[in-house]
N, C-alpha and C positions, 0 to 999 in steps of 0.2 A: 504494500500500500504506500502511496505517496501522499505527503501532506503539502498542500499548496495554499499559498495566500494569494487571493485574487482581489484586485482593486481596479475600479474603472471610473472614468469620467465621461458622462454623456454631454456633449457640447451644445446640442440644440436646447433652447429654453423650454422648460416644462417637459422635457423628454423623460419618459419612464418606460423602460423596455421589459415587459414581463417575460419575453422570450429568453432574456439573460438568466432570470431566476429559474426558468424551466430547464435550461441547459445545465445549470449548476445542480439542480435536483437530479437530472438524468445521469450525470457523470459521477455523482458522489455516493459513497457508501454512507457517509455522514458529513454534515456541514454545519458551520456556525455562522450566523449572520452577525458580524461584529459591528458594522456601521452601515449607514444607508447604502453605500456602494463598496463595501469590503466584506469578504467572506474568507473563512478558513475551511478548506475542502480536503476531506480524506477520500482518496480515489484510487482505483486500480489503474487508472489511465496516466499517461505521462504528461508532463508539463507542456510540451509542444502540441500535443493533441488537444488538451483542454483549452489552451490558448487559441488554437485554430477554431475550435467549436464555438467558443465565446465570441471571437472576432467575427465569425460568420453572421452573428445576430446583431452586430453593431454597425453604426454608420461610419463612413470613411473618415470623418473628422473627430471621432471619439478616441479616447485613450484607454489602454488596457495594460496593467502591470501584473505579471504573474511571477511569484517567487516560489521556488521549490524549497520548502523549509524542512524537508525530511532529514533525518539523521541527527547526530549528536549536536545539539545546540545550533543547528543550521550554520555550521562554521563556513561551509562553502555554498552559500546561497547562489542559486543560478537565477539570474535576472533576465527576463524576457519582456521587452517593452515594445508594444505594438502601437504605432502612431501613423495616422494618415492612411493613404491608399495603398498600404503594403498588402501583398498577397494578390495573386492574379485572380481574375474572375472565375477561372476554372477551379482553382483551389478552394475558393469560397463556395462554389457550387458543390464540390465534393464534400466539404464540411457540412453543408446543409443536407445533403443526402444521408450522411452519417447520423446527423441529428434526427432525421426522419426515422431511420432505422432504430435508434435508441428509444424514440417515442413509441414505436411499434412494439419493441421488446418490453418496455415498461408497461404498456397496456396489456400485453399477453400475460405478464407476471401478475398484474392486478386481477385479471379474470381467473387465473388459476388459483389465486388465494380465496376468491369468492365462492 
């Protein structure tokens, strides 16, 4: 399991993206909502994948900071800062397809529990 700290800034006035919260719920085994736009996420997924999935739901002028804080005292924090129009449209499309699959799997798990 990886422990990630995710912080983001939505630049458009009044912007509130529920899709970001949904992605966090989909990728996390557990998460803690620390502040309005900051989460601590326990996940089996890697930092680059979580960053890609979150970024796919954000606007190109938004900001995203992901810190991998796994390990002893997070001595070697890996910082990934996503700003602006980084990531090709095809990469964003693939990330959105993966999000769709994660939603489908989550729905199937929910039905199996019922």
